[in-house]
Structures are given as C-alpha cells and as structure tokens.
N, C-alpha and C positions, 0 to 999 in steps of 0.2 A: 881713027883707030889704027894702031900700029899693026903692020903686016905680020910681024912675028915676035915671039917672046925673046927678051934679052936674057943673058945669064943672070943679071940682077933680078929680073922678074922671077925666074925659077928659084933662085936662092931665097928671095923674100917669101915666096909662097910655101916652100918646103920648111923654112925656118919657123913659119907660123903654124903649119900643120902639125909638126911634131910637138908643139906645146899643148895640144889638146889633152884633156883628161882621159884616162883609160883605167879599167879595172886593174888594181895593183900596179898601175903604171907600166904595163907590159908593152905598150906602144905597138899594137899589132897591125901595122899598116906599111904599105909600100906604094910608090907612085911612079908613073911613067908619063913623060911629056910626048905628045904626038901632035906636032903643029901647034895649034892654039887650043888644044884640049889637054886635060890632065886625067889619066886613068888611075883609079884608086883601087888597090888590091888589098885583100886580107893577107896576113902573114900567119900561116897555120902553125908555125913553130912557136908562136907567142900566144896561142889560145889557151884557155883554161877549161879543159874538159870536165874536171871534177866540180869546180865552183860555178861554171857557166856552161852547163851541158847543152842548153838550147842555143847557145851563142847569142843570146839577146844582148848582153852587155858588150860583146865583141862588136856588133853592128852599131850600137849606140856610140861606142868609142870611135868607130870609123866615121859616123855622121858628124861627131864633134870635130874631127880632123878636117873633114870636108868644109865645115863652116869656117874654121880658121883660115883655110886656104882661100875661101871666097872673100874673107875680110882683107887679107893681104892683097888680093887682086884688086879689090875696090880701092884700097889705099894707093894703088899704082894706076888708078884711072880706068880699070877694066870691070865691066859687069860680068856676071856669071850665071849660068843655067846648069842645073844638075839633072842628069838622066840616071835614074836608079836602074840597075841591070841585074837580071838573073840569067846568065848565059851559060848553058850547059857545056859549050865548047871551051869556055874559059871560066871555070867555076870559081876562081879566086878573084875575078874582076867584079866589083860590087857597084861601081858608079863611074860615070864620066862627067867631068866638069868642063863645060864649054865656055871659053872666055871670049868676051867681045861685047860691044855696045857700051852705053854709058854706065858709069858706076853709080852706086847708091850712096849719097853723102852720109846717111845714118850708119850704114855698114862700115864705110871708111873711117868714121869717127870712133869705131871700136878698136882700131888697130893699136893705139897706144897702150891698151889694157891687156893685150895678148900676153905680154911678159909679166904682168902684175897679178894675173889671176892665180889664186891658190886654193887648195882645199884646206880650210882652217878647222882643225880638229881640237882647238882649244875652246874654253868657255867664252860665251858671248855676254854682253851686257843685257839688262832688262829693257833697253830702249826698243820700242816697237817700230817696225816699218810703217810709213804712212799709208793710208788707204789709197792715195793716188799712186804711190810707187808700186804697190801690189798690183794695181790695175795695169800699169805700164809694163811690168815684168810679165804679166799674163799676155799682153799684146805681143811681146817679143816671141813668146811660145807660139801664139796663134799665127803669126806671120810664116812660121816654118811648118804649120800643119799639126800643131799639138795644142793642148790647153794646160794651164797651171791652176790646179785646184788647191786652194788654201784650206788647211785642215783646222777649222775653228770649232766645229761641234764637239763637245766633250765626249760623246759616245764614239765618234769616229777616231778621235785621238786615242781613246782607250783601246779600240780594236787595233790600231796601228802599233801601239806600244806592246800589246799582247803578241801580235804577229812577229814583231821585231825580236822580242825576248825568246819566243819559240824558235825562230830561225837561228839566233845566236847559239842557243843550246844545241840545236841540230848540227850546226857548223863544228862546234867543239867536240862533238861525239863522232864525227865523220873523219876517219883516218886519212882518206884520200884528199879531202878538202884541206885538212890541216897540213898535210905534207906538201900540197901544192902551194899553200900560203907561205910556208917556210922557204920555198924556193924563190919567192918574189918579195917578201916583206921582212924588214929588219936588217940590222947591221949597217955597214957602209956600202953605198951603191954608187957606181961611177957613171953608168949610162942608162939604167932603167930600174924598175922596182921602186918600192917605197922604203927609204932609209929610216932608221930608228929616229932620226932627228925630226921627221915629218909626222910621227905618230900622234903627237899631242899628249896631253895629260890623261891619266885615268880618271874616270868618274868616281866621285866619292860615294855615291849611292849605287846600289845594284840594280835599280829600276829606272835608270836614266836612258833616254833614247839617244844615245851617242855611241858611235861605232868604235869599238876597241879592236884594232887590227893586229895586236901583238901576236907574234907567232913563236916567240922564244921566251924562255924563263927570264932572261935579262930585260926584254922589252915589257914583259908582264909586270915587272917591278918598277915601272916608271912612277914619277911623283903623282900624287892624287890632287885633284882640284874639284871644286864645286861648280857644276854646270847649271844652266838656267832651268828652273823648275818647269816652265811652260815654254818649251822651244817653239819657235815660229817655223812651221813645217808646211810644205806644199808637195803635192804629187803631180808630176809631169805625166800626162796621159794622152793617148791617141784613140781615135775612134775604132781603128781596126788593129790587128796584130800581124806579125810576120816580119821578115827581114827588111822589106822596103819601109814599113812603118817604123821599125827600129832605127833605120838610117835617118828618117825624118825626125824622130825623137832626139837623136844625137845632135842634129843641127839646132833643134829648138833648145836643148839643154845648154849648148855652148852659147847660144844667143842670150839666154837668160843669165848665165854665169858672167859673161862679159859685161852685160848691161849692169848687173849687180855690182861688179867690180868698179865700173865707172862711177857708180853712185856711192861708193864707199861702204858697200855692204859685203860682209863676209859670208861664205857658203861652205857647206860640206855635204856629202851624200850619205844617206842612211838606207842602203839598198838591201839589207839583210833579207827582208821578207820578199822583195822583188826577185831575189835569186832562187827562191823556192816556189816552184809552180803551185804546190798545194796551199801556199799561204797568200799568194798574190790576190786572190779573190776577197780576202778580208780587208784589203786596203780600199776597195770601192765604196762609194757612198750608196747605201741601199735605197735611198730616197731620191737620188739624183739620176741623171742620164748615165747609161752604162758606158764606161770608158775602160780602156786597157791601160792600167798603170805601168809605166816604164821606169821611172826614177823617183825617189823620194829625196827632197832637198831641204836642208836646214838652213835658215837665213838668220842673220843677226849682225850685230856690230862687235867686231873683235877688238881686243885691247893689246894683243901681242903680235909682233912681227912674225910672219911664217916663212921659213926658208923654202926655196924652190926645190922641186924634186929633179933628179937628173934626166937628161934627154939624150936620145941617140943622135949620132952625127948624121948630117944630111946624106953623106955618101952611103950610109947603111940602109937608108930607106928609098934611095933612088934607083930605079931600074933604067939602065941606059938603053937607048935604041940600038 
C-alpha cells in the first residue's frame, strides 16, 4: 500500500466524482484531501430549496459522487471505506472516505464507464431486460444497502403514473419551483446545469411516465417522439430514511447506473413523485415490506447517442489544505 496519495490519484478521484448525477446537474459537492482520507462536503450555494426542500436529492447526489470516487480509487489499486457523518461542529461535512487496503476488482471494472454514463431522456426500444440482468442490478443496489424493486404489478404501475402526473402538475403550478428550474435548466451551459441539448424529445402522449424538464417556451417546443407504452421501471428504496440513508441510496444508485451502462442499458430518472413528500407513499407496494423510496429509475435500450452534460473544473470543487 502506498504511504501517500499522488497528484495523479487526487486528480483521478476528483475527475470521477464530478461525473456523478445530481438534480438539475447542480453538482453540489466539494472535497478535501487529508492524508489518505477524502472529506466530502455539501455546497449550500448549489442546493435547491424550492424543489428539494428536505435535501433528499442533495444527499443522494453526494452519495453518487462518493461512489464514483471509490470506483476511481479502486482502479488505482486502493480500497475504500465510507464513514457517514453528521457533525454539528462542521455541518457541511457529510462523509469521510478512508483509502487503503486491497481494491475490489468488480468496482475497478466500472471505471471505464464513468465517462460513458448518461441520463437518456429519449425513447427506448421495446426490448426487455433479461430476468438475470434485473437480479444482478438489484444485487448492485443491495451491496450498498438499498434494494431495487421492479414495478411489474399493473396496479403499482398505475399508482406510480398517477403520482407522477400529480407531481408534474404541482411543479408547473409552483412559481418558486419553476423559477428555480429556469435557473438551472435550458439554454447553453458551460460548467453545470442541464443544457437544452440534453432534454430529449417531448412525449407524444400526455400520460407518459417520462420527465419533461423544459423550463422555457423554446425548450417546451422541442420535437415530439413516441415513447415506450410500458416503460421498465424500478424504485430504489432503503429500509430507513434520513440523510445517512440518502447517502447510501446515492451510492447504490450510481452502482446500478454504472453497471447498467456497462451492460449497454440506458437509464433516466423519474423522480417527480419522490420530490413531493405527500406523494412518496403512493410509490410503495402496499402488499410488500415497507421501504422508503428514494429514486425511480427507467431502464431500457436507447437508439440515439446522448451528449454529455457539462462539469465543473476540479479546482472549483477542491478545498485545499
């Protein structure tokens, strides 16, 4: 084991961390290296108080960045252990990643897909994921302390669709939410946010479970396309709720997304109902074990290339000692 991190180690880990998904691509994270540990901080200037009032998606995003950092460390031969923190003395510090020990080959094998992962908001084909692949994606979630519940029962799909439609209507009628979205979505983006080029097509039908993030009139007039009638959906859930569980959910989410990318599977998020506390309960399976839903994921096989979204420079997220 190397006694100290090299500049190459630090660059590789930060370059991977900033590739993580975040709500509206706000990239609300900062990092500090202390010896062989990495401190992970929230960036309060990049939070979304209107659309993410509980900060659930903030912590999910931070968890995803932590997982990417761990993947990059594994690719450089280092194992990692995460300590989730709630420290009143340093309220912005959310976790510490301790580096050392042998790396995990399966995690290192995900490194080539860090730059290939995309949120694909275009239509998918009707080809189904195999039962074996669905099991393996669930195992990726379970390794990180979450579960991936596939939404197959018609009644549960109906409830999810109704909750999603209700959340979309509530979003459109909330001035604070729409104003916040305009700040981060649409147009040309150089370092953060979701550019118009990444919004995908509009759904031809008004009852499609596909997220339309358009925040301006120009983006609302995008070309229309027909999406899959029966999207392949899964809910990423945890047993408990709260910031530490949200961080675990974020690591599970990114593990699932990277494994899906490695298997040639496209993904996008459908979190409208998740972002409304009064609607989250409708996503649960009333006949199954009670779980706390954290993310709704759409899976499938895309047909079009998806451009990357912009990323902040490493210097912008690094806290120097």
